[in-house]
MARNU-553896 format. One record per atom (N, C-alpha, C): x, y, z. Coordinates in steps of 0.1 Angstrom, whole numbers, padded with zeros to 4 digits, always signed. Layout:
XYZ...
% end
This chain:
-0214+0141-0239-0210+0130-0236-0220+0120-0237-0215+0106-0243-0225+0097-0244-0226+0089-0228-0237+0089-0222-0242+0085-0210-0237+0070-0208-0235+0064-0216-0231+0050-0216-0216+0047-0214-0209+0059-0216-0195+0058-0214-0190+0062-0200-0198+0065-0190-0195+0072-0179-0191+0060-0169-0178+0059-0164-0175+0048-0153-0170+0053-0140-0168+0040-0133-0164+0044-0118-0154+0033-0115-0142+0034-0110-0133+0025-0106-0134+0022-0092-0134+0010-0087-0136+0005-0073-0123-0004-0069-0116+0003-0060-0104-0004-0056-0103-0009-0044-0099-0022-0045-0097-0030-0032-0081-0033-0030-0079-0032-0017-0064-0038-0013-0055-0028-0011-0041-0030-0016-0031-0024-0011-0029-0010-0021-0018-0001-0015-0013+0013-0022-0009+0010-0035-0006-0001-0043-0001-0005-0054-0013-0003-0063-0023-0010-0057-0037-0012-0064-0042+0004-0066-0039+0013-0055-0045+0025-0056-0039+0033-0066-0027+0031-0067-0020+0038-0079-0022+0032-0093-0024+0018-0093-0029+0012-0105-0043+0019-0110-0051+0020-0099-0063+0025-0102-0065+0039-0112-0053+0048-0107-0051+0060-0112-0049+0060-0126-0038+0048-0129-0034+0045-0141-0046+0041-0151-0055+0032-0145-0067+0028-0153-0075+0040-0158-0077+0048-0147-0085+0062-0150-0079+0070-0160-0067+0072-0159-0059+0079-0171-0060+0074-0184-0058+0060-0185-0062+0053-0199-0075+0054-0203-0085+0053-0194-0098+0052-0198-0101+0066-0203-0097+0077-0197-0101+0091-0202-0095+0094-0215-0083+0088-0218-0076+0088-0230-0085+0084-0241-0094+0073-0237-0098+0066-0248-0113+0070-0249-0117+0081-0245-0132+0083-0247-0140+0082-0237-0136+0075-0224-0145+0075-0213-0143+0084-0204-0155+0084-0195-0153+0098-0185-0156+0092-0172-0150+0097-0160-0153+0093-0148-0166+0100-0144-0175+0092-0134-0186+0099-0130-0179+0111-0118-0186+0121-0117-0181+0132-0109-0187+0131-0095-0182+0136-0085-0185+0133-0070-0201+0137-0071-0210+0129-0063-0225+0130-0061-0232+0123-0073-0225+0119-0084-0233+0113-0094-0233+0098-0091-0244+0091-0095-0246+0078-0092-0250+0068-0103-0244+0075-0115-0252+0068-0127-0239+0064-0136-0230+0056-0129-0220+0051-0138-0225+0038-0146-0223+0037-0160-0227+0026-0166-0218+0015-0168-0205+0019-0163-0193+0009-0165-0187+0008-0149-0186-0004-0143-0179-0004-0130-0166-0011-0134-0156-0004-0131-0140-0012-0130-0139-0017-0117-0137-0031-0113-0133-0034-0100-0117-0039-0102-0111-0031-0092-0096-0034-0093-0091-0043-0080-0092-0055-0084-0094-0065-0073-0080-0066-0066-0081-0072-0053-0071-0077-0044-0073-0093-0043-0060-0100-0040-0059-0115-0040-0053-0118-0028-0050-0108-0019-0038-0114-0007-0046-0125+0002-0059-0125+0003-0066-0136+0009-0077-0141+0002-0081-0152+0005-0093-0158-0001-0104-0151+0001-0107-0145+0013-0117-0134+0015-0116-0121+0006-0105-0117+0001-0107-0104-0007-0114-0109-0020-0111-0121-0027-0119-0126-0038-0133-0126-0035-0138-0132-0025-0151-0135-0022-0160-0121-0020-0149-0111-0014-0154-0097-0013-0158-0091-0026-0149-0095-0035-0151-0088-0049-0163-0094-0056-0165-0107-0055-0177-0116-0059-0191-0107-0054-0190-0108-0041-0203-0102-0035-0206-0086-0040-0195-0081-0040-0197-0067-0046-0203-0067-0058-0199-0074-0067-0202-0075-0082-0218-0078-0082-0221-0087-0073-0237-0092-0071-0246-0079-0069-0239-0071-0058-0247-0061-0053-0248-0048-0064-0236-0047-0073-0239-0038-0083-0249-0042-0091-0249-0055-0097-0260-0059-0106-0272-0060-0101-0275-0061-0088-0289-0060-0083-0294-0045-0085-0284-0036-0081-0288-0021-0081-0288-0017-0098-0284-0024-0105-0285-0018-0121-0279-0031-0128-0293-0040-0132-0289-0051-0138-0280-0050-0155-0282-0036-0158-0278-0032-0172-0264-0028-0172-0258-0023-0162-0244-0018-0159-0234-0027-0165-0222-0024-0170-0212-0033-0173-0203-0035-0162-0200-0046-0159-0189-0048-0149-0175-0055-0155-0164-0048-0152-0152-0052-0157-0142-0054-0143-0139-0068-0142-0131-0073-0133-0115-0072-0137-0107-0065-0130-0092-0065-0134-0085-0066-0122-0071-0067-0121-0063-0066-0108-0059-0082-0105-0056-0083-0092-0047-0095-0089-0059-0108-0087-0069-0105-0082-0079-0118-0083-0084-0121-0095-0083-0112-0105-0087-0116-0120-0075-0123-0126-0062-0123-0121-0050-0131-0125-0052-0143-0118-0053-0144-0105-0051-0156-0100-0065-0164-0097-0075-0160-0094-0087-0164-0090-0099-0163-0104-0092-0163-0115-0101-0161-0128-0112-0168-0128-0113-0182-0124-0125-0189-0125-0136-0184-0114-0133-0177-0104-0144-0173-0095-0152-0161-0102-0146-0157-0114-0155-0145-0120-0158-0150-0134-0151-0159-0141-0157-0163-0154-0169-0168-0156-0172-0177-0142-0183-0185-0142-0194-0174-0137-0192-0163-0132-0202-0154-0127-0208-0145-0135-0224-0149-0140-0229-0141-0148-0230-0125-0147-0225-0119-0138-0225-0106-0132-0214-0099-0140-0200-0108-0140-0189-0103-0145-0188-0101-0162-0190-0091-0167-0190-0091-0181-0178-0091-0188-0167-0086-0183-0154-0087-0187-0143-0088-0178-0135-0099-0180-0123-0101-0171-0110-0097-0176-0104-0088-0172-0090-0084-0178-0079-0086-0166-0071-0094-0167-0060-0100-0157-0051-0089-0158-0044-0090-0146-0030-0081-0146-0021-0081-0159-0019-0094-0166-0014-0094-0176-0017-0086-0189-0032-0082-0187-0036-0074-0198-0042-0060-0194-0041-0056-0182-0046-0042-0176-0042-0032-0184-0031-0030-0193-0030-0018-0201-0039-0018-0214-0044-0029-0218-0053-0030-0228-0068-0028-0224-0069-0025-0213-0083-0026-0208-0094-0017-0215-0088-0004-0218-0098+0006-0227-0101-0002-0239-0091-0006-0247-0094-0012-0260-0101-0023-0257-0101-0032-0250-0111-0043-0248-0124-0037-0245-0124-0028-0239-0136-0024-0234-0146-0017-0245-0137-0010-0255-0143-0004-0267-0148-0017-0275-0140-0027-0278-0142-0037-0286-0156-0045-0278-0155-0045-0266-0168-0052-0258-0182-0046-0263-0181-0032-0263-0195-0023-0268-0197-0024-0281-0187-0029-0289-0186-0028-0303-0192-0042-0308-0193-0053-0297-0198-0066-0299-0186-0073-0308-0173-0070-0307-0161-0077-0314-0155-0087-0306-0158-0090-0294-0154-0097-0285-0162-0112-0284-0152-0122-0288-0160-0136-0288-0158-0143-0274-0150-0137-0264-0147-0144-0251-0148-0131-0240-0149-0135-0230-0148-0124-0217-0137-0125-0208-0127-0134-0209-0115-0135-0201-0103-0133-0210-0095-0125-0204-0082-0119-0211-0072-0122-0200-0064-0132-0203-0051-0134-0193-0042-0144-0201-0030-0140-0197-0019-0149-0201-0007-0149-0189+0003-0155-0193+0012-0157-0182+0018-0146-0177+0015-0144-0165+0020-0130-0159+0035-0130-0157+0043-0143-0158+0058-0142-0156+0065-0137-0167+0055-0136-0181+0062-0132-0192+0060-0117-0195+0053-0111-0186+0053-0095-0186+0065-0089-0182+0069-0081-0192+0082-0075-0186+0080-0060-0187+0070-0054-0192+0068-0040-0191+0061-0034-0178+0063-0022-0174+0057-0017-0163+0055-0002-0167+0042+0002-0168+0039+0015-0172+0043+0027-0163+0047+0036-0165+0050+0047-0156+0037+0056-0157+0039+0067-0147+0028+0076-0147+0017+0069-0140+0004+0076-0143-0008+0073-0134-0012+0082-0125-0025+0079-0120-0030+0088-0109-0036+0103-0114-0044+0105-0112-0051+0119-0113-0049+0126-0100-0039+0133-0101-0031+0138-0090-0038+0152-0084-0044+0159-0091-0046+0174-0086-0055+0174-0072-0061+0162-0070-0069+0164-0059-0062+0162-0045-0049+0156-0045-0043+0152-0035-0027+0158-0032-0025+0160-0019-0012+0166-0014-0003+0155-0014-0008+0144-0010+0002+0134-0009-0001+0124-0023+0010+0119-0030+0010+0111-0041+0018+0097-0038+0009+0084-0041+0015+0075-0040+0022+0071-0056+0033+0068-0054+0040+0067-0068+0047+0052-0071+0043+0044-0079+0048+0031-0079+0061+0031-0086+0070+0022-0081+0084+0024-0087+0089+0011-0090+0080+0000-0086+0084-0012-0088+0072-0021-0088+0072-0033-0098+0059-0040-0093+0064-0054-0096+0058-0065-0090+0061-0079-0091+0072-0084-0080+0073-0096-0077+0082-0101-0065+0087-0114-0070+0100-0115-0064+0108-0128-0068+0111-0135-0058+0103-0133-0046+0105-0140-0035+0099-0154-0033+0085-0153-0036+0076-0165-0033+0077-0171-0021+0074-0161-0012+0072-0166+0006+0060-0176+0004+0061-0186+0013+0051-0197+0014+0036-0195+0015+0031-0181+0021+0020-0178+0025+0014-0167+0016+0023-0166+0003+0018-0155-0005+0016-0156-0021+0007-0151-0024+0002-0156-0037+0006-0145-0046+0013-0133-0045+0014-0119-0050+0021-0121-0063+0032-0131-0062+0043-0132-0075+0035-0139-0086+0024-0146-0083+0015-0153-0093+0005-0144-0097+0003-0132-0089-0007-0123-0095-0001-0110-0104+0013-0109-0098+0018-0096-0106+0032-0101-0111+0035-0111-0112+0047-0115-0119+0061-0112-0113+0071-0114-0121+0083-0108-0117+0086-0096-0114+0097-0094-0106+0101-0078-0103+0105-0072-0115+0101-0060-0116+0104-0051-0127+0102-0036-0121+0113-0027-0126+0113-0015-0120+0112-0004-0131+0106+0008-0129+0104+0020-0137+0119+0028-0134+0125+0031-0145+0139+0036-0148+0139+0050-0138+0150+0052-0132+0155+0063-0126+0152+0077-0132+0154+0077-0144+0151+0090-0152+0137+0094-0153+0129+0082-0156+0115+0085-0157+0107+0089-0145+0114+0082-0133+0108+0086-0120+0111+0101-0114+0124+0106-0116+0129+0120-0117+0119+0128-0123+0114+0126-0137+0107+0134-0142+0093+0134-0139+0089+0124-0134+0074+0122-0129+0072+0128-0117+0084+0128-0109+0082+0136-0097+0082+0151-0098+0091+0155-0106+0089+0170-0110+0076+0172-0115+0070+0168-0123+0059+0169-0127+0046+0170-0116+0047+0160-0106+0039+0160-0094+0041+0172-0085+0052+0176-0084+0056+0187-0076+0050+0200-0082+0050+0202-0097+0045+0211-0104+0030+0214-0101+0023+0200-0101+0010+0199-0099+0004+0201-0084+0015+0203-0076+0011+0206-0060+0015+0194-0050+0020+0183-0055+0023+0172-0045+0032+0178-0036+0031+0175-0023+0043+0180-0016+0047+0168-0008+0041+0156-0008+0047+0142-0003+0045+0131-0014+0057+0124-0016+0056+0114-0024+0057+0101-0016+0051+0092-0017+0053+0078-0011+0058+0070-0023+0071+0064-0022+0074+0055-0032+0069+0041-0029+0062+0036-0037+0055+0022-0033+0058+0013-0044+0056+0000-0042+0056-0014-0049+0054-0024-0042+0055-0037-0050+0050-0047-0044+0063-0053-0033+0074-0049-0039+0087-0054-0031+0098-0042-0037+0097-0031-0029+0107-0019-0033+0123-0021-0031+0124-0032-0021+0138-0036-0020+0143-0044-0030+0137-0046-0041+0143-0053-0052+0143-0045-0065+0141-0031-0062+0142-0022-0072+0156-0021-0077+0156-0022-0094+0166-0023-0101+0166-0016-0114+0173-0007-0116+0172-0001-0131+0188-0005-0137+0187-0011-0148+0200-0014-0155+0202-0003-0167+0213+0005-0165+0216+0014-0176+0229+0012-0181+0231+0007-0194+0243+0002-0199+0251-0008-0188+0260-0006-0184+0268-0016-0175+0264-0011-0161+0256+0000-0157+0255+0002-0142+0241-0004-0140+0241-0006-0127+0229-0010-0120+0224-0001-0110+0213+0005-0109+0209+0014-0099+0199+0008-0091+0203+0007-0078+0194+0000-0069+0185+0013-0059+0179+0008-0051+0169+0017-0043+0177+0029-0038+0189+0026-0030+0195+0037-0025+0201+0047-0036+0203+0043-0048+0207+0052-0060+0196+0061-0064+0185+0053-0064+0171+0060-0068+0169+0070-0059+0170+0069-0045+0170+0079-0036+0178+0091-0037+0190+0089-0038+0202+0097-0040+0199+0109-0052+0195+0100-0063+0190+0110-0074+0177+0117-0074+0169+0112-0065+0156+0121-0063+0158+0132-0052+0166+0130-0044+0172+0140-0035+0178+0151-0042+0185+0147-0051+0194+0157-0058+0187+0165-0069+0177+0158-0077+0171+0163-0089+0157+0168-0088+0152+0166-0077+0137+0170-0074+0136+0179-0063+0125+0187-0063+0124+0195-0051+0111+0192-0041+0105+0179-0042+0094+0176-0034+0100+0175-0019+0093+0182-0010+0099+0183+0004+0098+0170+0012+0089+0161+0008+0090+0149+0016+0088+0136+0009+0095+0128+0013+0095+0113+0006+0093+0105+0016+0085+0093+0013+0085+0081+0024+0085+0069+0013+0089+0060+0022+0091+0045+0015+0081+0035+0021+0076+0029+0010+0067+0018+0013+0075+0004+0020+0070-0006+0022+0075-0016+0031+0090-0021+0028+0096-0021+0037+0111-0028+0036+0114-0041+0046+0122-0050+0039+0124-0060+0051+0137-0056+0057+0139-0065+0070+0150-0059+0078+0162-0060+0071+0165-0069+0062+0180-0068+0054+0182-0058+0046+0169-0051+0044+0171-0038+0033+0173-0028+0039+0175-0027+0053+0179-0013+0061+0193-0014+0061+0200-0008+0051+0214-0007+0050+0221+0003+0057+0233+0003+0057+0241+0015+0064+0237+0028+0055+0238+0025+0042+0238+0037+0032+0225+0040+0032+0213+0033+0032+0199+0039+0033+0199+0049+0045+0204+0043+0057+0202+0052+0069+0211+0064+0068+0223+0065+0061+0228+0074+0057+0221+0086+0048+0213+0081+0041+0204+0089+0033+0195+0095+0040+0191+0090+0051+0178+0094+0059+0184+0104+0068+0195+0106+0068+0201+0120+0075+0197+0132+0067+0192+0134+0055+0183+0142+0048+0170+0146+0052+0165+0155+0059+0151+0155+0064+0140+0153+0053+0144+0155+0040+0135+0151+0031+0129+0138+0030+0137+0128+0036+0133+0114+0037+0126+0114+0051+0115+0112+0050+0107+0112+0063+0112+0101+0070+0113+0104+0085+0118+0096+0097+0106+0086+0100+0103+0079+0090+0093+0066+0091+0095+0055+0082+0095+0042+0090+0097+0032+0083+0085+0022+0084+0083+0014+0072+0073+0003+0073+0080-0008+0072+0081-0017+0084+0089-0029+0083+0080-0042+0080+0082-0049+0069+0075-0061+0066+0084-0074+0073+0080-0076+0085+0086-0086+0091+0081-0099+0094+0067-0098+0097+0059-0111+0096+0062-0121+0108+0071-0123+0114+0075-0130+0126+0088-0125+0129+0090-0126+0142+0104-0125+0149+0109-0137+0154+0105-0150+0150+0111-0163+0153+0118-0169+0139+0130-0173+0142+0139-0176+0134+0135-0190+0122+0128-0199+0131+0123-0211+0125+0110-0207+0117+0099-0200+0122+0089-0196+0116+0092-0188+0104+0101-0179+0104+0105-0172+0094+0113-0181+0081+0121-0191+0088+0126-0199+0078+0114-0208+0071+0103-0212+0077+0093-0219+0070+0082-0211+0061+0083-0197+0065+0076-0187+0056+0086-0184+0044+0097-0188+0044+0107-0185+0031+0112-0172+0033+0112-0165+0044+0117-0150+0046+0132-0154+0045+0140-0142+0040+0153-0142+0040+0160-0135+0050+0156-0138+0063+0164-0132+0074+0158-0138+0085+0166-0136+0096+0164-0143+0110+0159-0133+0122+0158-0138+0131+0155-0128+0144+0166-0118+0147+0177-0123+0147+0188-0115+0147+0188-0102+0137+0184-0105+0125+0183-0095+0114+0172-0085+0120+0162-0089+0124+0148-0082+0127+0155-0072+0139+0163-0077+0149+0167-0070+0161+0179-0058+0156+0186-0062+0147+0197-0053+0143+0190-0041+0134+0180-0044+0126+0175-0034+0119+0168-0024+0127+0160-0028+0136+0151-0019+0143+0159-0012+0153+0170-0018+0160+0179-0010+0167+0190+0000+0157+0192-0003+0144+0199+0005+0139+0190+0018+0134+0178+0016+0133+0169+0026+0129+0168+0036+0142+0168+0031+0153+0165+0039+0166+0178+0046+0169+0189+0041+0163+0202+0047+0167+0205+0058+0156+0203+0054+0144+0207+0064+0132+0195+0075+0131+0185+0072+0131+0173+0079+0128+0164+0081+0140+0168+0086+0150+0161+0086+0165+0148+0093+0162+0137+0088+0168+0124+0094+0170+0116+0089+0157+0121+0080+0149+0114+0075+0136+0102+0069+0142+0092+0070+0132+0078+0061+0134+0081+0047+0126+0078+0040+0135+0082+0024+0128+0070+0016+0131+0064+0014+0117+0051+0003+0118+0057-0011+0112+0051-0020+0116+0055-0033+0113+0043-0044+0110+0044-0051+0100+0036-0060+0097+0038-0075+0104+0028-0080+0111+0030-0092+0116+0021-0105+0112+0025-0116+0110+0012-0125+0108+0012-0135+0121+0003-0138+0127+0002-0148+0138-0006-0161+0132-0001-0170+0139-0008-0184+0134-0003-0190+0123+0008-0187+0115+0015-0194+0103+0012-0209+0108+0011-0216+0097+0007-0232+0102+0018-0239+0110+0030-0236+0109+0040-0241+0116+0043-0234+0132+0037-0223+0135+0037-0216+0145+0034-0223+0159+0043-0226+0166+0040-0231+0180+0036-0222+0192+0030-0224+0201+0027-0213+0210+0040-0208+0217+0052-0218+0218+0065-0212+0221+0070-0201+0210+0068-0205+0199+0075-0198+0187+0067-0183+0189+0054-0185+0188+0047-0172+0191+0052-0162+0203+0054-0170+0213+0058-0163+0226+0073-0157+0224+0079-0164+0215+0093-0158+0213+0093-0146+0204+0084-0143+0195+0081-0134+0186+0077-0122+0194+0066-0126+0204+0060-0114+0214+0071-0109+0223+0080-0117+0230+0090-0114+0238+0102-0104+0231+0102-0110+0220+0113-0102+0210+0111-0091+0206+0098-0086+0203+0092-0073+0199+0089-0065+0209+0088-0072+0221+0084-0062+0233+0095-0055+0237+0109-0061+0235+0121-0055+0238+0128-0047+0228+0120-0045+0217+0126-0037+0207+0119-0024+0202+0127-0014+0198+0121-0001+0195+0111+0000+0183+0099+0003+0183+0091+0004+0172+0079+0014+0177+0068+0017+0169+0056+0024+0172+0044+0019+0171+0040+0008+0161+0028+0004+0157+0030-0009+0150+0022-0018+0154+0021-0031+0147+0007-0032+0137+0008-0039+0127-0003-0043+0117-0002-0057+0119-0012-0062+0126-0013-0077+0128-0023-0084+0121-0019-0096+0114-0028-0103+0105-0029-0116+0110-0040-0122+0115-0041-0136+0118-0038-0144+0103-0032-0154+0102-0027-0161+0092-0041-0166+0083-0042-0165+0071-0051-0168+0062-0048-0177+0053-0054-0189+0051-0049-0197+0038-0053-0191+0027-0043-0193+0018-0044-0188+0005-0043-0200-0005-0053-0205-0014-0051-0213-0022-0040-0211-0032-0033-0221-0037-0022-0218-0045-0007-0216-0040-0008-0213-0026+0003-0210-0019+0009-0223-0011+0022-0225-0010+0028-0238-0003+0025-0237+0012+0022-0226+0018+0018-0228+0032+0003-0234+0033-0005-0231+0024-0018-0236+0023-0018-0252+0023-0007-0258+0018-0006-0272+0016-0001-0280+0025+0005-0272+0035+0012-0278+0047+0002-0287+0055+0009-0297+0061+0002-0308+0068-0005-0301+0081+0006-0292+0088+0002-0287+0101-0006-0275+0100-0013-0272+0110-0021-0257+0109-0023-0256+0125-0025-0239+0127-0031-0237+0139-0046-0234+0139-0053-0237+0148-0066-0235+0150-0070-0220+0147-0081-0214+0139-0084-0201+0137-0083-0195+0150-0089-0200+0158-0094-0192+0171-0080-0187+0180-0068-0196+0177-0058-0195+0183-0051-0185+0176-0051-0183+0162-0045-0174+0154-0050-0161+0159-0065-0162+0161-0072-0146+0164-0068-0142+0177-0064-0152+0189-0060-0149+0201-0047-0144+0201-0038-0150+0193-0025-0143+0192-0024-0131+0185-0032-0127+0176-0032-0113+0169-0039-0106+0183-0047-0111+0189-0055-0099+0200-0042-0094+0208-0035-0106+0214-0022-0102+0223-0012-0092+0217-0008-0095+0204+0000-0085+0196-0006-0071+0194-0019-0070+0192-0026-0058+0191-0027-0050+0203-0030-0059+0216-0028-0050+0228-0016-0045+0231-0004-0052+0228+0008-0044+0229+0011-0035+0221+0006-0034+0209+0007-0022+0200+0000-0010+0204-0013-0013+0208-0022-0003+0213-0013+0005+0226-0010-0004+0236+0000+0003+0247+0012+0011+0242+0019+0004+0233+0030+0012+0228+0029+0022+0220+0018+0022+0213+0015+0034+0204+0011+0047+0213+0003+0043+0223+0000+0054+0232+0011+0059+0241+0018+0050+0246+0031+0054+0251+0039+0064+0244+0041+0060+0231+0049+0067+0222+0042+0081+0220+0031+0082+0218+0021+0094+0216+0023+0102+0226+0022+0098+0239+0025+0108+0252+0039+0114+0251+0047+0108+0244+0061+0114+0243+0062+0127+0234+0051+0125+0223+0051+0137+0215+0046+0148+0220+0040+0149+0232+0035+0161+0238+0044+0170+0242+0043+0183+0237+0054+0194+0240+0063+0195+0228+0063+0185+0217+0073+0187+0207+0068+0195+0195+0074+0199+0188+0070+0206+0176+0071+0199+0163+0064+0199+0155+0062+0189+0144+0060+0197+0131+0066+0194+0120+0062+0200+0107+0048+0189+0101+0037+0195+0100+0027+0188+0096+0020+0192+0083+0017+0186+0073+0012+0187+0061-0002+0186+0063-0008+0199+0059-0022+0198+0061-0030+0191+0047-0037+0182+0048-0041+0174+0037-0055+0180+0030-0053+0180+0018-0067+0186+0011-0078+0177+0013-0076+0164+0013-0088+0155+0012-0086+0146+0024-0086+0152+0036-0085+0146+0049-0097+0141+0054-0098+0130+0062-0109+0124+0067-0119+0133+0074-0113+0142+0082-0121+0153+0088-0112+0166+0088-0121+0177+0089-0114+0190+0088-0100+0192+0098-0091+0199+0091-0077+0201+0100-0071+0190+0100-0072+0176+0095-0064+0166+0099-0054+0167+0091-0041+0166+0097-0028+0166+0089-0018+0155+0094-0009+0151+0085+0002+0142+0088+0014+0148+0090+0022+0144+0103+0033+0149+0106+0043+0143+0097+0054+0151+0099+0067+0146+0089+0072+0132+0093+0069+0129+0106+0073+0115+0111+0060+0108+0112+0050+0110+0106+0039+0100+0103+0029+0099+0114+0027+0109+0124+0018+0108+0132+0004+0117+0126-0006+0110+0127-0021+0119+0124-0022+0129+0135-0024+0141+0130-0025+0153+0139-0040+0159+0135-0046+0161+0145-0060+0170+0144-0053+0184+0149-0056+0194+0140-0051+0207+0143-0063+0216+0149-0062+0221+0161-0074+0227+0169-0075+0240+0161-0090+0243+0159-0094+0253+0153-0089+0256+0135-0088+0242+0132-0080+0244+0118-0093+0248+0107-0106+0246+0110-0116+0246+0100-0115+0260+0095-0112+0270+0100-0109+0284+0097-0101+0287+0088-0088+0279+0088-0078+0283+0076-0075+0271+0070-0081+0259+0069-0078+0247+0065-0077+0250+0049-0084+0258+0041-0085+0261+0027-0072+0268+0025-0067+0278+0033-0055+0285+0032-0044+0278+0032-0043+0266+0042-0030+0258+0046-0030+0245+0037-0043+0241+0031-0043+0227+0022-0033+0227+0015-0025+0217+0016-0014+0212+0007+0000+0219+0009-0002+0226+0025+0012+0231+0028+0017+0224+0042+0030+0226+0045+0033+0222+0058+0033+0234+0068+0028+0231+0079+0030+0239+0088+0036+0236+0102+0041+0245+0112+0048+0242+0124+0035+0240+0134+0037+0229+0141+0025+0225+0148+0032+0223+0162+0025+0228+0173+0030+0224+0188+0021+0211+0191+0025+0200+0197+0018+0190+0200+0012+0192+0215-0002+0192+0216-0008+0196+0230-0013+0183+0236-0015+0171+0228-0023+0161+0235-0024+0148+0226-0031+0138+0231-0032+0127+0224-0047+0122+0228-0054+0119+0218-0069+0117+0219-0074+0105+0213-0078+0094+0221-0082+0081+0215-0098+0079+0220-0104+0088+0220-0118+0087+0224-0126+0078+0214-0122+0080+0203-0128+0070+0191-0125+0057+0193-0132+0047+0201-0127+0034+0202-0127+0025+0189-0136+0031+0181-0137+0023+0167-0125+0022+0158-0115+0033+0162-0101+0032+0156-0093+0025+0167-0085+0019+0160-0075+0011+0170-0067+0022+0177-0062+0030+0170-0054+0040+0177-0059+0052+0176-0055+0062+0185-0059+0076+0183-0052+0085+0175-0052+0098+0179-0045+0106+0169-0040+0118+0181-0027+0126+0175-0023+0137+0182-0031+0150+0180-0032+0158+0189-0038+0172+0189-0026+0185+0190-0028+0193+0180-0019+0202+0181-0024+0214+0176-0016+0226+0178-0022+0241+0174-0011+0245+0164-0015+0252+0156-0005+0260+0147+0003+0269+0154+0017+0270+0151+0024+0282+0156+0027+0292+0146+0022+0304+0150+0021+0314+0140+0033+0325+0143
% end
């Protein structure tokens, strides 16, 4: 192996980027490059799969490039991903960025890299109009190491929410056909995957046209439950109006894990309107109550933004009071962050950063208390827990309903049970590590 062809992919941002990193790896391997193996520190090529969701995410990538070049001035740095698409200028003028391959050209990355090494490139930036990109590559991921697999079913977004840059980074919504996903999931199952997380930028927009029939997300799930054997499926973010009766009917099948990730952002109707979200406070209430009613005991996580430019103290309080009275498990709270190129960043009004942070802290406190209260209710119950091969620490598993579970005495049998579901009795809740916002359940295997 030519030592100069050894590479490492560095992934920033969301689960979709994690999936895309696997695809980049697969394509590079097929083009004669080789990943560094665990413990090796001698990658000559560094591929940064960047995030652009906040301005800070781009700055983080710029700092990372500088650090890489200080460590090894002769390494080759390739910048790809969302920031390469929307913040191209931050990298094109950066001496440390050798090659910039925007999302529009991600599929050509290995070819461009080979041309770069042969001295055939006369420029370093490769980017075109992302809205003209029609294709979406299936596959991806070097899967053998993981029991859980993130599988991208859709990319892009047609919503153009006022705070969000993602449509400009990933283009319009496009989906992988149902038949391709069925085949891919059957391959993953054969390779040892026991849980598949269906992910995308806006999976509620999933659409596969076959002749005169259009398959939507519920049709995809029906097909996957019918034609594959994977024991556990999970869905990425949904919006309140996407929680249909038909979707909740499908959740009566235990293979669809009782776990919902809700992208609500606010529970105040006026703020939602200014965010250009397509639902109201009443829709938030209806969807959360429907989940609690139809899929009782579900783990419900929610994304919320505090301090959006138009959010008054009263409107924040309205969101707080509304959420306090609704059934859910955990909040992921983000103080609003200006993003150049979005309509919200150009609004005349704004909320002081310290007020955004203060509101975020109040919601986080609400979330920590709710999570602990819900965790206590799990004690004494029995759960199906997937023992993870690559867990953060020995014996760590993930329950069917998305609770992290530390299995007592698991070290002795971890290798034997890795990648399998075991029945676990929940005996406690541990939040002694205050570095983590929440704690985890403790359980013992029932033999």
